[in-house]
N, C-alpha and C positions, 0 to 999 in steps of 0.2 A: 193765567196762573192764579191759584187761590191765595187768599190773604194768609199771612203768618199770624198765628195766635201769640198774644203777649203773655208772658209768664206773670201772673197777677201778683205773686209774692215778691218778685223782683221789681215790679212796677211801683209797689208801695215803698220800696227802699232806695230806689235810684231816680235821679232826675238829671236833666241836661243843664249845662251852663250855657251862657250866651255864645261861647266859642264852639259849642258842640260836644265838649267833654262830659263825662258822667260824674256826678257828685253824690255823696252819701253821708249819712249821719254816723258818728263813731259809736262803737259798742261800749259796754261797761258803764252806762250812764243812767240805767233805768231803776235799779234797786241796789240795796246794800251800800248806800252812799256814806254811812257814818264812818266807816273805817278808811275811806279814801280821803286823801288830803285835799284841801281847798285848791291847791295848785293843779293837782291831777284832774279834778272835776272841771276846773276852768279851761284847761287845755282840751278836754273832751267835748266842750260845748260847740266847737267849730265844726262846720260842715266842710268836708275836705273832698278834693278831687280823687277819683279812682286812679290807681297806678296805671301807667301806660300799658303794661303787659296784661292787665285784666280788662281793658276797654273792649277789646274785640269779643271776648266771651260774654260779657254782660250785654253788649250791644245786640247780640243774637237773641237774648232773652227778652229785651224790650225794644223791638224794632221801630215802634211808632212814637216813642217818647222823645 
């Protein structure tokens, strides 16, 4: 059986936790930061786990990560 190609765009955005779940960086943190409150920016700093119902779909895009 041939190898599965990894979706390179998804590979740059997702990585695995030690328990095997997928984690990702939050959006809205790259530009236009002056109008966003300090609290909002602070909460967006965290890397969060992907929702359970999205795990299967993203796992297909990044099979070897």
